[in-house]
Each structure stands twice: as structure tokens, then as C-alpha cells.
N, C-alpha and C positions, 0 to 999 in steps of 0.2 A: 345440075347435080351430077349427072353422069359424066359431063365434060370435066368437071373438077377432079372427079375420081380418076378419070383416064389420064389427066395431066400429072397427077400425083404418082400414079402407077408407072407412067412412062419415065418420069424423072427418077423414080426409085430404081427401075431397071437400067436406066442409063448410068447411074452411079455404080450399080452392081457390075455392069458390063465393063465400066472403066476400071474398077478395081481388079476384076478378073483378067482384063487385058494387061494391066501393069504387072500383076503377079506372074502371068504367063510369060510376058516379055522378060522379066527379071530371071525367071527360071531358065528360059532358053539362053539368055545371056550368060548365066552362071555355068550351064552345061557346056556352052560353046567355049567359054574361057578355060574350063577344066580340060576339054578335049584338046584345045590348042596347047595348053601347058604340057599335057601328057605326050602329044606328038613331038613337042619341042624337046622334052627330056629324052625321048626315045631317039630322036635325031642326033642330039649331042652325044648320047651314049654310043651310037653307031659311028659317029665321027671320031670319037676318042679311041675306040677299039681298033 
């Protein structure tokens, strides 16, 4: 009985952790993309001026 409860709980936490990891990874990816775009625009502005 306890073992079944433990397995269900660990699977639940595994799914939650996977979702949290993917949302964190996408957030980091988005901010990284934004910072790269910002530095690129700054660089092209500096090159033009």
C-alpha cells in the first residue's frame, strides 16, 4: 500500500519537475534570445553611427 502511494507520488513529482524544467528552459531561452537581439541592435547602431 505504501509502495503504491510512493510510486504515484514520485511519478507526480517527476511530471511536475519535468514541466518546471521545460518552462524554466523556455524562459531562459527567451531571455537569452532577447538579450542577443538587444546586443545585436546596439552593435548595428554603433556600426552605423
